Rosetta silent file (secondary structure, phi, psi, omega in degrees, C-alpha in Angstrom):
SEQUENCE: XXXXXXXXXXXXXXXXXXXXXXXXXXXXXXXXXXXXXXXXXXXXXXXXXXXXXXXXXXXXXXXXXXXXXXXXXXXXXXXXXXXXXXXXXXXXXXXXXXXXXXXXXXXXXXXXXXXXXXXXXXXXXXXXXXXXXXXXXXXXXXXXXXXXXXXXXXXXXXXXXXXXXXXXXXXXXXXXXXXXXXXXXXXXXXXXXXXXXXXXXXXXXXXXXXXXXXXXXXXXXXXXXXXXXXXXXXXXXXXXXXXXXXXXXXXXXXXXXXXXXXXXXXXXXXXXXXXXXXXXXXXXXXXXXXXXXXXXXXXXXXXXXXXXXXXXXXXXXXXXXXXXXXXXXXXXXXXXXXXXXXXXXXXXXXXXXXXXXXXXXXX
SCORE:     score description
SCORE:     0.000 S_00000001
   1 L     0.000  -40.440  179.457  125.627  168.784  101.460 S_00000001
   2 H   -69.747  -40.563 -179.427  125.348  167.057  104.881 S_00000001
   3 H   -60.608  -41.473  174.581  121.719  166.291  104.288 S_00000001
   4 H   -61.137  -39.433  173.037  122.563  164.547  101.073 S_00000001
   5 H   -60.206  -46.749 -177.940  125.218  162.478  102.720 S_00000001
   6 H   -68.804  -31.119 -179.228  122.973  161.323  105.442 S_00000001
   7 H   -65.291  -42.355  179.075  120.185  160.500  103.004 S_00000001
   8 H   -67.939  -33.687  179.016  122.637  158.366  100.899 S_00000001
   9 H   -65.781  -34.976  175.328  123.808  156.675  104.029 S_00000001
  10 H   -69.007  -39.128  176.920  120.340  155.784  104.951 S_00000001
  11 H   -67.181  -43.538  178.316  119.561  154.332  101.536 S_00000001
  12 H   -59.733  -41.002  176.140  122.766  152.193  101.751 S_00000001
  13 H   -60.300  -47.558 -168.509  121.683  150.919  105.162 S_00000001
  14 H   -65.397  -40.014  176.476  118.206  150.153  103.976 S_00000001
  15 H   -61.929  -44.556 -178.937  119.657  148.191  100.911 S_00000001
  16 H   -64.448  -37.475  178.815  122.002  146.353  103.099 S_00000001
  17 H   -61.354  -44.449 -179.789  119.263  145.557  105.543 S_00000001
  18 H   -65.357  -41.375 -179.905  117.004  144.172  102.742 S_00000001
  19 H   -61.221  -45.048  175.355  119.865  142.109  101.549 S_00000001
  20 H   -63.412  -44.419  171.131  120.543  140.593  104.949 S_00000001
  21 H   -53.485  -47.774 -175.527  116.775  140.035  105.393 S_00000001
  22 H   -71.593  -34.861  179.681  116.488  138.272  102.051 S_00000001
  23 H   -69.844  -35.744  175.077  119.593  136.147  102.810 S_00000001
  24 H   -63.482  -39.187  178.077  118.136  135.266  106.299 S_00000001
  25 H   -69.122  -37.775  175.695  114.875  134.145  104.602 S_00000001
  26 H   -65.478  -43.061  174.334  116.772  132.059  102.137 S_00000001
  27 H   -65.945  -30.400  171.554  118.665  130.485  104.822 S_00000001
  28 H   -70.959  -33.367 -179.153  115.717  129.850  106.966 S_00000001
  29 H   -73.454  -37.185  179.243  113.980  128.378  103.974 S_00000001
  30 H   -73.413  -30.474  170.699  116.760  126.030  103.167 S_00000001
  31 H   -67.424  -42.608  173.853  116.910  124.895  106.729 S_00000001
  32 H   -56.696  -42.932  176.989  113.155  124.286  106.723 S_00000001
  33 H   -57.106  -38.688 -177.918  113.532  122.346  103.499 S_00000001
  34 H   -71.270  -40.047  173.841  116.231  120.214  105.026 S_00000001
  35 H   -61.312  -40.026  173.270  114.073  119.552  108.024 S_00000001
  36 H   -68.006  -29.617 -174.779  111.134  118.610  105.927 S_00000001
  37 H   -76.608  -39.061 -174.730  113.242  116.425  103.736 S_00000001
  38 H   -67.585  -35.786 -173.715  114.804  114.654  106.795 S_00000001
  39 L  -101.674   15.000  177.161  111.432  114.032  108.422 S_00000001
  40 L   -62.053  142.721  170.132  109.608  113.150  105.106 S_00000001
  41 L    58.564   39.324 -172.186  107.467  110.048  105.032 S_00000001
  42 H   -67.167  -38.633 -171.829  107.757  109.024  108.777 S_00000001
  43 H   -74.248  -26.391  178.403  104.466  106.918  108.471 S_00000001
  44 H   -69.761  -46.086 -177.809  105.629  105.285  105.193 S_00000001
  45 H   -61.986  -41.899  175.065  108.958  104.324  106.896 S_00000001
  46 H   -62.887  -44.560  177.845  107.273  102.884  109.911 S_00000001
  47 H   -51.790  -52.172  178.791  104.803  101.020  107.555 S_00000001
  48 H   -62.436  -39.352  177.004  107.604   99.493  105.627 S_00000001
  49 H   -63.622  -47.466 -178.638  109.605   98.630  108.586 S_00000001
  50 H   -66.741  -43.619  178.466  106.618   96.890  110.327 S_00000001
  51 H   -56.950  -48.629  178.921  105.623   95.166  107.012 S_00000001
  52 H   -61.661  -38.949  178.578  109.186   93.737  106.631 S_00000001
  53 H   -69.918  -43.467 -178.620  109.163   92.533  110.300 S_00000001
  54 H   -70.721  -46.345  179.292  105.817   90.875  110.148 S_00000001
  55 H   -60.325  -36.902 -177.705  106.398   89.309  106.777 S_00000001
  56 H   -70.304  -34.184  179.137  109.785   87.979  107.881 S_00000001
  57 H   -72.557  -46.436  175.290  108.279   86.383  111.036 S_00000001
  58 H   -57.171  -40.126 -179.792  105.495   84.799  109.005 S_00000001
  59 H   -69.110  -37.585  173.131  107.934   83.492  106.479 S_00000001
  60 H   -68.921  -40.743  177.708  110.067   81.896  109.193 S_00000001
  61 H   -70.948  -46.575 -178.544  107.173   80.289  110.977 S_00000001
  62 H   -53.414  -57.542 -171.748  105.370   79.222  107.628 S_00000001
  63 H   -66.647  -32.871  168.695  108.545   77.623  106.077 S_00000001
  64 H   -62.007  -40.902  175.778  109.380   75.812  109.278 S_00000001
  65 H   -58.752  -47.406  179.858  105.923   74.362  109.405 S_00000001
  66 H   -60.004  -48.782 -178.029  106.056   73.282  105.814 S_00000001
  67 H   -62.863  -38.795 -178.324  109.430   71.427  106.331 S_00000001
  68 H   -67.235  -40.301 -179.352  108.211   69.822  109.605 S_00000001
  69 H   -60.811  -41.458 -174.446  104.898   68.707  107.935 S_00000001
  70 H   -74.173  -35.182 -174.219  106.714   67.006  105.035 S_00000001
  71 H   -76.109  -35.660 -175.716  109.403   65.387  107.265 S_00000001
  72 H   -81.252  -35.051 -176.020  106.752   64.113  109.806 S_00000001
  73 L  -100.607  114.417 -171.763  104.129   62.991  107.404 S_00000001
  74 H   -62.513  -38.561 -177.012  104.948   59.939  105.236 S_00000001
  75 H   -65.485  -16.344 -179.959  102.175   60.601  102.729 S_00000001
  76 H   -90.269   -3.903 -177.506  103.744   64.079  102.035 S_00000001
  77 L   -87.526   73.155 -177.830  107.152   62.653  101.062 S_00000001
  78 L  -113.558  166.913 -177.514  106.771   62.900   97.452 S_00000001
  79 H   -63.181  -39.693  178.793  109.269   64.208   94.763 S_00000001
  80 H   -62.411  -42.526  176.345  107.162   67.321   94.201 S_00000001
  81 H   -66.748  -38.121 -179.378  107.041   68.031   98.023 S_00000001
  82 H   -63.549  -30.218  171.894  110.784   67.521   98.440 S_00000001
  83 H   -70.147  -30.244  176.896  111.287   70.323   95.848 S_00000001
  84 H   -72.963  -41.214  173.622  108.828   72.464   97.758 S_00000001
  85 H   -59.366  -34.294  178.287  110.804   71.822  101.000 S_00000001
  86 H   -67.006  -38.448  176.684  113.850   72.911   99.102 S_00000001
  87 H   -67.432  -38.122 -174.215  112.154   76.178   98.224 S_00000001
  88 H   -67.645  -41.148 -178.680  110.965   76.533  101.946 S_00000001
  89 H   -60.505  -49.136  178.061  114.733   76.172  103.166 S_00000001
  90 H   -54.741  -45.919  179.979  115.752   78.840  100.672 S_00000001
  91 H   -66.042  -33.604  177.871  112.973   81.182  101.589 S_00000001
  92 H   -64.393  -42.790  178.905  113.923   80.637  105.331 S_00000001
  93 H   -61.600  -40.013  178.728  117.453   81.698  104.548 S_00000001
  94 H   -72.671  -34.748 -179.465  116.209   84.839  102.829 S_00000001
  95 H   -62.814  -40.065  178.178  113.647   85.598  105.595 S_00000001
  96 H   -68.927  -23.772 -175.693  116.483   85.381  108.286 S_00000001
  97 H  -114.236   -7.362 -176.813  118.749   87.894  106.586 S_00000001
  98 H   -67.287  -44.844 -176.249  116.301   90.252  104.815 S_00000001
  99 H   -70.453  -40.898  166.374  115.500   92.453  107.899 S_00000001
 100 H   -51.099  -40.378  177.429  119.217   92.825  108.856 S_00000001
 101 H   -62.818  -39.124  175.856  119.913   93.840  105.406 S_00000001
 102 H   -70.462  -25.287  179.346  117.251   96.491  105.522 S_00000001
 103 H   -66.766  -24.561 -177.640  118.606   97.690  108.872 S_00000001
 104 L   -82.122  -13.891 -177.887  121.838   98.595  107.251 S_00000001
 105 L  -110.917  144.721 -179.607  120.240  101.067  104.869 S_00000001
 106 L   -99.699   66.716 -168.181  118.611  104.451  105.637 S_00000001
 107 L   -58.347  -50.895 -175.225  116.056  104.027  102.839 S_00000001
 108 L  -113.194  -23.730 -175.956  113.658  106.742  103.859 S_00000001
 109 L  -109.985   -8.568  179.770  115.058  108.360  106.899 S_00000001
 110 L    80.425    3.949 -173.016  118.869  108.432  106.262 S_00000001
 111 L  -112.520  120.569  179.410  119.374  106.588  109.644 S_00000001
 112 L   -99.877  145.463 -175.132  121.040  103.129  109.667 S_00000001
 113 L   -87.720  -30.137 -178.561  120.378  100.770  112.489 S_00000001
 114 L  -116.069  128.717  176.674  123.584   98.660  111.817 S_00000001
 115 L  -135.811  173.481 -179.973  126.818  100.511  111.079 S_00000001
 116 L    80.210 -156.348  176.592  130.591   99.883  110.876 S_00000001
 117 H   -61.395  -28.846 -178.209  132.136   96.540  110.014 S_00000001
 118 H   -74.675  -31.565  173.082  129.079   94.719  111.059 S_00000001
 119 H   -66.846  -36.108  175.057  127.028   96.647  108.385 S_00000001
 120 H   -60.203  -46.327 -179.715  129.524   95.584  105.757 S_00000001
 121 H   -66.534  -40.763  175.249  129.228   91.950  106.816 S_00000001
 122 H   -60.100  -40.662  177.678  125.402   92.123  106.968 S_00000001
 123 H   -61.483  -46.476  178.563  125.362   93.796  103.526 S_00000001
 124 H   -65.362  -45.551  179.942  127.347   91.041  101.923 S_00000001
 125 H   -62.299  -43.968 -175.121  125.457   88.256  103.706 S_00000001
 126 H   -67.206  -49.507  177.254  122.123   89.760  103.057 S_00000001
 127 H   -62.219  -40.967 -173.781  122.665   90.365   99.305 S_00000001
 128 H   -69.375  -44.408 -175.432  124.261   87.038   98.790 S_00000001
 129 H   -67.646  -39.132 -174.215  121.573   84.969  100.709 S_00000001
 130 H   -71.062  -38.283 -177.694  118.685   86.735   99.012 S_00000001
 131 H   -67.734  -47.029  177.220  120.223   86.164   95.537 S_00000001
 132 H   -56.873  -43.637 -177.795  120.853   82.488   96.424 S_00000001
 133 H   -63.675  -36.702  177.026  117.283   82.185   97.675 S_00000001
 134 H   -63.685  -49.411  177.549  115.856   83.574   94.457 S_00000001
 135 H   -59.455  -46.420 -179.260  117.899   81.230   92.333 S_00000001
 136 H   -58.254  -39.944 -179.769  117.156   78.163   94.402 S_00000001
 137 H   -67.954  -45.606  172.224  113.466   78.902   94.269 S_00000001
 138 H   -53.830  -52.563  179.304  113.476   79.334   90.585 S_00000001
 139 H   -59.879  -41.946  176.705  115.347   76.154   89.913 S_00000001
 140 H   -53.648  -48.496  174.672  113.012   74.368   92.310 S_00000001
 141 H   -53.837  -48.986 -178.839  110.027   75.586   90.353 S_00000001
 142 H   -62.788  -36.616  176.820  111.532   74.377   87.146 S_00000001
 143 H   -69.554  -32.162  179.127  112.315   70.968   88.644 S_00000001
 144 H   -63.798  -52.245 -178.345  108.722   70.671   89.960 S_00000001
 145 H   -58.209  -44.375 -175.706  107.201   71.391   86.412 S_00000001
 146 H   -64.416  -42.687 -179.714  109.687   68.878   84.866 S_00000001
 147 H   -63.764  -41.477  179.876  108.798   66.137   87.426 S_00000001
 148 H   -68.662  -37.609  174.675  105.188   66.716   86.799 S_00000001
 149 H   -66.517  -33.081 -179.172  105.595   66.663   83.025 S_00000001
 150 H   -77.075  -40.362 -174.911  107.469   63.310   83.111 S_00000001
 151 H   -71.043  -30.407 -176.459  104.859   61.880   85.541 S_00000001
 152 H   -94.176  -58.463 -173.771  101.734   63.114   83.646 S_00000001
 153 H   -77.476  -34.697  177.320  102.763   63.283   79.994 S_00000001
 154 L  -126.425   69.327 -172.568  105.324   60.451   79.947 S_00000001
 155 H   -62.387  -34.154 -176.438  104.326   58.208   82.937 S_00000001
 156 H   -65.286  -12.433 -179.528  106.428   55.223   81.676 S_00000001
 157 H   -96.000   -3.336 -175.887  109.626   57.310   82.243 S_00000001
 158 H   -62.314  -21.691  175.928  108.943   57.991   85.855 S_00000001
 159 H   -64.882  -18.395  176.861  111.262   55.191   86.889 S_00000001
 160 H   -73.351  -22.385 -179.210  114.155   57.356   85.688 S_00000001
 161 L   -83.973   67.392 -179.058  113.410   59.854   88.629 S_00000001
 162 L   -77.368  177.708  178.556  115.052   57.749   91.249 S_00000001
 163 H   -63.723  -41.002  176.185  115.991   59.023   94.727 S_00000001
 164 H   -63.748  -44.799  173.805  119.566   59.379   93.663 S_00000001
 165 H   -53.311  -53.165 -178.012  118.561   61.515   90.571 S_00000001
 166 H   -59.405  -43.332  179.605  116.346   63.672   92.791 S_00000001
 167 H   -64.992  -30.080  177.027  119.146   64.121   95.266 S_00000001
 168 H   -73.213  -37.090  176.403  121.557   65.262   92.537 S_00000001
 169 H   -59.548  -44.345 -176.016  118.922   67.721   91.262 S_00000001
 170 H   -71.007  -32.612  171.779  118.511   69.213   94.790 S_00000001
 171 H   -67.467  -35.329  179.960  122.292   69.598   95.115 S_00000001
 172 H   -66.308  -39.349 -175.139  122.484   71.291   91.695 S_00000001
 173 H   -70.577  -11.076  179.339  119.792   73.773   92.771 S_00000001
 174 H  -112.703  -39.566 -176.986  122.136   74.901   95.627 S_00000001
 175 H   -68.305  -45.235  174.903  125.632   74.527   94.054 S_00000001
 176 H   -61.545  -48.062  174.860  124.853   76.637   90.910 S_00000001
 177 H   -64.955  -34.513 -178.549  123.424   79.555   92.796 S_00000001
 178 H   -68.692  -24.893  174.738  126.056   79.530   95.440 S_00000001
 179 H   -87.228  -42.297 -171.867  128.759   79.844   92.670 S_00000001
 180 H   -62.164  -48.557 -173.483  126.761   82.001   90.331 S_00000001
 181 L   -94.651   14.239 -178.374  125.914   84.783   92.748 S_00000001
 182 L   -60.869  -23.777  173.321  129.214   84.746   94.703 S_00000001
 183 H   -52.795  -22.442  177.099  130.091   88.224   93.325 S_00000001
 184 H   -65.533  -37.979  177.052  127.656   89.542   95.892 S_00000001
 185 H   -67.254  -41.931 -169.770  130.059   88.485   98.641 S_00000001
 186 H   -80.249  -38.656 -172.586  133.114   89.833   96.996 S_00000001
 187 H  -112.978   -7.608  175.028  131.870   93.208   95.567 S_00000001
 188 E   -76.929  144.332 -178.360  128.853   94.272   97.711 S_00000001
 189 E  -157.136  166.346  177.280  129.759   97.063  100.066 S_00000001
 190 E   -73.208  123.384  176.473  128.322   99.959  102.067 S_00000001
 191 E  -120.083  132.363  177.345  128.014  103.027   99.864 S_00000001
 192 E  -102.797  115.938 -179.033  127.370  106.535  101.238 S_00000001
 193 E  -111.832   85.697  179.957  125.464  108.826   98.888 S_00000001
 194 L    75.260 -136.293  177.356  124.970  112.172  100.733 S_00000001
 195 L   -79.558   -3.514 -171.782  122.998  111.537  103.886 S_00000001
 196 E  -100.806  149.891  177.952  121.727  108.189  102.551 S_00000001
 197 E  -107.603  135.900  170.658  123.402  104.738  103.188 S_00000001
 198 E  -133.102  161.115  173.439  123.051  101.848  100.672 S_00000001
 199 E  -115.243   98.140 -176.046  124.271   98.284  100.265 S_00000001
 200 E  -134.175  171.889  174.761  125.260   98.047   96.509 S_00000001
 201 E   -66.402  146.982  177.329  127.704   96.686   94.109 S_00000001
 202 L  -102.501   17.671  179.413  131.071   98.380   93.735 S_00000001
 203 L   -79.686  171.153  176.476  131.314   97.491   89.994 S_00000001
 204 L   -77.527  170.872 -179.048  131.413   99.863   87.090 S_00000001
 205 H   -64.492  -45.814  178.372  128.168  100.522   85.187 S_00000001
 206 H   -60.051  -44.440  176.939  129.077   98.265   82.306 S_00000001
 207 H   -64.956  -36.231  173.766  129.934   95.320   84.579 S_00000001
 208 H   -67.542  -37.419 -175.972  126.782   95.723   86.578 S_00000001
 209 H   -64.539  -44.190 -172.980  124.673   95.959   83.421 S_00000001
 210 H   -67.877  -48.074 -177.919  126.179   92.767   81.978 S_00000001
 211 H   -56.766  -53.817  175.066  125.744   90.967   85.356 S_00000001
 212 H   -62.320  -34.311  177.594  122.121   91.889   85.812 S_00000001
 213 H   -69.384  -46.920  179.758  121.153   91.304   82.268 S_00000001
 214 H   -57.651  -52.217  179.374  122.646   87.769   82.296 S_00000001
 215 H   -63.797  -23.961  177.331  121.008   87.012   85.547 S_00000001
 216 H   -75.097  -36.148  173.778  117.729   88.366   84.398 S_00000001
 217 H   -71.917  -39.263 -174.078  117.828   86.156   81.305 S_00000001
 218 H   -82.071  -35.971 -172.095  119.015   82.956   82.971 S_00000001
 219 H  -107.001    1.942  172.345  117.082   83.145   86.222 S_00000001
 220 H  -133.470  -49.358 -176.290  113.911   84.826   85.186 S_00000001
 221 H   -66.618  -65.230 -175.437  113.126   84.833   81.380 S_00000001
 222 H   -49.945  -57.061 -178.186  114.266   81.214   80.533 S_00000001
 223 H   -55.755  -42.133 -178.369  112.625   79.512   83.599 S_00000001
 224 H   -60.795  -50.483 -178.538  109.410   81.480   83.135 S_00000001
 225 H   -62.467  -47.904 -175.804  109.084   80.573   79.424 S_00000001
 226 H   -58.977  -41.820 -175.634  109.981   76.879   80.252 S_00000001
 227 H   -70.431  -36.531  175.336  107.439   76.595   83.030 S_00000001
 228 H   -63.686  -45.957 -176.757  104.700   78.126   80.802 S_00000001
 229 H   -67.663  -49.788  179.865  105.443   75.752   77.901 S_00000001
 230 H   -66.965  -31.511  172.624  105.535   72.567   80.087 S_00000001
 231 H   -60.376  -46.286 -177.910  102.417   73.662   82.037 S_00000001
 232 H   -62.010  -43.743  179.822  100.494   74.099   78.936 S_00000001
 233 H   -58.140  -44.116 -175.196  101.660   70.552   77.796 S_00000001
 234 H   -68.066  -43.229 -177.408  100.671   69.134   81.116 S_00000001
 235 H   -68.370  -36.555  178.736   97.178   70.707   81.239 S_00000001
 236 H   -68.417  -30.691  176.610   96.498   69.555   77.685 S_00000001
 237 H   -76.168  -30.228  177.502   97.370   65.987   78.644 S_00000001
 238 H   -74.167  -27.433  175.822   95.123   66.127   81.587 S_00000001
 239 H   -79.716  -14.009  176.077   92.101   67.310   79.588 S_00000001
 240 L   -78.951  123.314 -177.091   92.600   64.432   77.076 S_00000001
 241 L   -99.460  122.038 -174.437   90.285   61.644   77.945 S_00000001
 242 L  -106.852  129.962  175.846   91.621   58.194   76.918 S_00000001
 243 L   -65.681  133.797 -179.274   89.118   55.352   76.511 S_00000001
 244 L  -129.655  150.005  179.394   89.560   52.292   78.692 S_00000001
 245 L   -80.008  -38.241 -176.412   87.694   49.013   78.717 S_00000001
 246 L   -84.417  130.307 -179.785   87.695   48.324   82.477 S_00000001
 247 H   -70.198  -34.355  176.198   85.416   50.507   84.490 S_00000001
 248 H   -65.978  -44.596  177.149   87.542   50.186   87.631 S_00000001
 249 H   -63.121  -40.782 -174.928   90.700   51.211   85.788 S_00000001
 250 H   -68.589  -32.166 -179.378   88.818   54.152   84.320 S_00000001
 251 H   -74.540  -32.197  179.391   87.645   55.353   87.827 S_00000001
 252 H   -69.480  -42.887 -179.569   91.361   55.007   89.011 S_00000001
 253 H   -66.752  -36.185 -176.418   92.606   57.099   85.955 S_00000001
 254 H   -74.353  -27.425  170.480   89.924   59.710   86.535 S_00000001
 255 H   -63.725  -49.075 -177.234   90.862   59.985   90.259 S_00000001
 256 H   -63.402  -40.783  175.863   94.581   60.338   89.401 S_00000001
 257 H   -58.599  -40.654 -177.894   93.697   62.917   86.800 S_00000001
 258 H   -68.257  -40.221  179.323   91.648   64.957   89.241 S_00000001
 259 H   -63.867  -40.382 -179.236   94.485   64.756   91.871 S_00000001
 260 H   -69.381  -33.834  176.597   97.017   65.910   89.332 S_00000001
 261 H   -61.987  -40.717  173.994   94.751   68.838   88.359 S_00000001
 262 H   -60.610  -46.641  175.455   94.705   69.931   92.015 S_00000001
 263 H   -53.751  -45.180 -177.167   98.523   69.576   92.256 S_00000001
 264 H   -69.956  -38.459  178.793   98.945   71.655   89.150 S_00000001
 265 H   -65.210  -39.334  171.988   96.585   74.391   90.415 S_00000001
 266 H   -64.053  -38.803 -175.917   98.612   74.691   93.611 S_00000001
 267 H   -73.239  -40.711 -179.249  101.775   74.771   91.687 S_00000001
 268 H   -73.912  -15.921  172.525  100.682   77.517   89.266 S_00000001
 269 H   -72.555  -39.653  179.015   99.484   79.566   92.303 S_00000001
 270 H   -67.889  -40.286  175.304  102.914   79.296   93.758 S_00000001
 271 H   -62.498  -41.980  178.444  104.522   80.190   90.400 S_00000001
 272 H   -61.740  -50.056 -179.449  102.284   83.181   89.972 S_00000001
 273 H   -63.448  -44.651 -175.626  102.906   84.557   93.466 S_00000001
 274 H   -57.331  -57.202 -175.175  106.655   84.015   93.137 S_00000001
 275 H   -62.022  -40.617  178.000  106.949   85.917   89.743 S_00000001
 276 H   -58.934  -42.618 -177.596  104.626   88.634   90.876 S_00000001
 277 H   -76.402  -31.252  177.181  106.620   89.346   93.979 S_00000001
 278 H   -84.374  -19.227 -175.672  110.107   89.248   92.210 S_00000001
 279 H   -64.916  -38.519  178.159  109.083   91.064   89.056 S_00000001
 280 H   -58.343  -36.121  179.877  109.155   94.580   90.671 S_00000001
 281 H   -65.217  -43.431 -177.304  112.690   94.095   91.866 S_00000001
 282 H   -65.452  -40.159  178.860  113.790   92.833   88.390 S_00000001
 283 H   -70.208  -31.452  178.820  112.200   95.820   86.763 S_00000001
 284 H   -71.349  -33.753 -178.262  113.731   98.195   89.168 S_00000001
 285 H   -74.040  -37.655  178.035  117.170   96.668   88.534 S_00000001
 286 H   -72.472  -33.511  173.282  116.829   96.799   84.749 S_00000001
 287 H   -72.573  -26.647  178.552  115.605  100.354   84.896 S_00000001
 288 H   -75.726  -35.738  177.856  118.607  101.339   87.164 S_00000001
 289 H   -71.346  -37.987 -179.108  120.968   99.831   84.521 S_00000001
 290 H   -83.178  -34.615  174.754  119.221  101.676   81.654 S_00000001
 291 L  -130.763   78.295 -177.971  118.676  104.959   83.396 S_00000001
 292 L   -68.994  -22.621 -178.129  121.068  105.234   86.271 S_00000001
 293 L   -75.019  -21.970 -178.326  120.843  108.982   86.397 S_00000001
 294 L   -70.034  -30.215  179.977  117.201  108.938   87.269 S_00000001
 295 L   -92.353    5.489  172.674  117.812  107.008   90.569 S_00000001
 296 L   -94.659   -4.929  175.983  120.512  109.422   91.756 S_00000001
 297 L   -73.695  142.170 -173.190  117.863  112.068   92.390 S_00000001
 298 L   -94.533   83.816  169.279  117.020  112.531   96.006 S_00000001
 299 L  -114.223  128.953 -176.952  113.264  112.147   95.884 S_00000001
 300 H   -66.139  -33.875  178.325  111.324  110.681   98.854 S_00000001
 301 H   -61.699  -42.037  176.522  108.785  109.144   96.651 S_00000001
 302 H   -64.420  -46.251  175.498  111.479  107.359   94.646 S_00000001
 303 H   -59.179  -32.186  179.240  113.091  106.022   97.872 S_00000001
 304 H   -64.275  -48.312 -179.249  109.613  104.791   98.928 S_00000001
 305 H   -61.946  -45.861  176.904  109.107  102.894   95.793 S_00000001
 306 H   -51.266  -43.524  175.173  112.622  101.542   95.994 S_00000001
 307 H   -61.751  -37.234 -179.184  111.908  100.347   99.502 S_00000001
 308 H   -72.664  -44.956 -171.845  108.824   98.557   98.413 S_00000001
 309 H   -74.570  -34.782 -173.885  110.362   97.031   95.287 S_00000001
 310 H   -86.620  -23.301 -173.093  113.732   96.131   96.917 S_00000001
 311 H  -125.476  -48.007 -169.323  112.531   94.777  100.252 S_00000001
 312 H   -71.452  -52.038 -179.152  108.756   94.360  100.762 S_00000001
 313 H   -60.745  -48.036  178.148  107.810   92.404   97.549 S_00000001
 314 H   -66.156  -36.201  173.043  110.781   89.981   97.704 S_00000001
 315 H   -75.963  -15.548  172.975  110.234   89.261  101.279 S_00000001
 316 H   -72.794  -33.190  177.291  106.528   88.804  100.656 S_00000001
 317 H   -62.318  -29.434  177.925  107.409   85.984   98.274 S_00000001
 318 H   -78.428  -11.796 -172.783  109.025   83.927  101.108 S_00000001
 319 H  -108.518  -17.227 -171.648  105.864   84.076  103.257 S_00000001
 320 H   -86.995  -21.319  177.733  103.075   83.470  100.596 S_00000001
 321 H   -68.081  -40.586  173.404  104.118   79.898   99.681 S_00000001
 322 H   -67.374  -29.878  176.274  103.213   78.329  102.984 S_00000001
 323 H   -59.645  -51.351  179.741   99.849   80.169  102.991 S_00000001
 324 H   -57.617  -43.292  176.629   99.103   78.689   99.510 S_00000001
 325 H   -58.571  -53.548 -175.508  100.032   75.248  100.673 S_00000001
 326 H   -74.295  -20.865  176.512   98.062   75.136  103.839 S_00000001
 327 H   -90.213  -35.699 -169.485   95.030   76.718  102.259 S_00000001
 328 H   -85.386  -40.854 -173.213   94.978   74.860   98.871 S_00000001
 329 L   -97.329  132.098 -178.611   96.173   71.410   99.893 S_00000001
 330 H   -76.672  -29.824  179.587   94.082   69.284  102.119 S_00000001
 331 H   -71.157  -43.223 -178.254   97.115   66.993  102.985 S_00000001
 332 H   -66.923  -42.675  178.686   99.175   69.983  104.115 S_00000001
 333 H   -61.637  -41.080  177.989   96.303   71.430  106.122 S_00000001
 334 H   -61.662  -51.908  178.467   95.614   68.029  107.753 S_00000001
 335 H   -51.940  -44.925 -179.851   99.351   67.733  108.521 S_00000001
 336 H   -63.450  -43.543  178.766   99.294   71.254  110.108 S_00000001
 337 H   -62.254  -46.078  176.554   96.217   70.331  112.293 S_00000001
 338 H   -58.292  -46.200  175.138   97.985   67.177  113.393 S_00000001
 339 H   -56.262  -51.221  175.731  101.108   68.966  114.304 S_00000001
 340 H   -60.828  -37.715  178.629   99.224   71.545  116.409 S_00000001
 341 H   -60.633  -50.223  173.526   97.198   68.708  117.911 S_00000001
 342 H   -57.244  -37.147 -176.719  100.301   66.910  119.018 S_00000001
 343 H   -70.638  -42.512  177.302  101.872   69.969  120.303 S_00000001
 344 H   -61.039  -42.607  176.651   98.743   70.796  122.310 S_00000001
 345 H   -61.512  -46.526  173.726   98.609   67.324  123.642 S_00000001
 346 H   -59.258  -45.018  175.935  102.255   67.454  124.812 S_00000001
 347 H   -62.221  -37.279  177.344  101.706   70.802  126.498 S_00000001
 348 H   -67.890  -40.722  176.919   98.605   69.480  128.255 S_00000001
 349 H   -66.160  -35.889 -179.527  100.484   66.280  129.387 S_00000001
 350 H   -67.362  -34.630  178.361  103.440   68.485  130.519 S_00000001
 351 L   -82.530   -3.230 -174.089  101.017   70.717  132.615 S_00000001
 352 L    93.968   -2.327 -173.845   99.208   67.770  134.162 S_00000001
 353 L   -90.666  166.141  176.985   96.127   68.119  132.129 S_00000001
 354 L  -110.846  128.206 -176.132   94.263   65.624  130.013 S_00000001
 355 L  -107.843  132.851  171.122   93.675   66.326  126.255 S_00000001
 356 L   -60.884  133.937 -173.692   91.063   64.522  124.300 S_00000001
 357 L   -81.268  139.024 -176.383   92.426   62.343  121.582 S_00000001
 358 L  -119.371  140.011  178.646   91.442   63.399  118.089 S_00000001
 359 L  -110.536  119.079  175.593   91.474   61.225  114.925 S_00000001
 360 L  -106.106  131.262 -171.554   92.114   63.033  111.687 S_00000001
 361 L  -116.140  120.165  176.102   91.070   61.329  108.540 S_00000001
 362 L   -70.344  130.906  178.603   92.471   62.445  105.201 S_00000001
 363 L   -69.190    0.000    0.000   89.905   62.908  102.557 S_00000001
């Protein structure tokens, strides 16, 4: 009887021990999973952070150089270049606030660099300035193609595009976006989703869906279609050869036509780069509206793509325009060389050295 009791006690102890062991393994496994999840993708986090920092610095320097080149060089003060400067100013605004906005969110690591009331302020300012920058850039691209369309297809109507009209258009490109995207200031806030911190809208799903859908239609689809239609009309007009009696006049027309082709190639490069950089963000926002449950999953790879689409690609669009201008346009590249030449001369004079004078001839 005693032997049976002892054996049953031993069996109970073994079962309890096995349960405790299994529970310990489960606890250790969950702790290990949490540690793996919290330290997942450290290389990708550093890469995205470095990429945003480098691109923001390049965007600031490049857009400042574009603005200085147009303001200092009289030959660059054309209607098209004034709209390009307008884009440069909006890109500069976005570049200055993009990294602080990224610092408020723990996209991959769950750690925020900016917290508290300052994080809320940066969240509102960053979301608002980036939305304004995108809208100003889109409207500037539309105005550039409209101005080129009038100048090339209907050259006799170019007198209508006076300085006053251009100034009004430039003001509209800022007044409309500042008013249209103001909900970013009022409704953007810091949202805590488990260990993750996000800067997002506080609207309901229906309100957010309507807002994003209308914005996607007005500031993406309509401008893109309008630019494509007008660009095709412009290129068709440039390829049409009109007979002239005077040889000198024919040479002038051929030279102007070649110059317009170069300008349109630079323009289409800027348009292509802009929409390629902003399309991933638009696709992400539309998918989030259509399938919100998919983006609530805590997947490191998903957060990685969100970081790329939400930060890297939009910030890249602010830095690519100056590169296109300085590489593709001889006038901008010559103005850049002149600016650095003058700067080097001033530094040499300030340090007491003598710098050889250089004469730059525009081709």
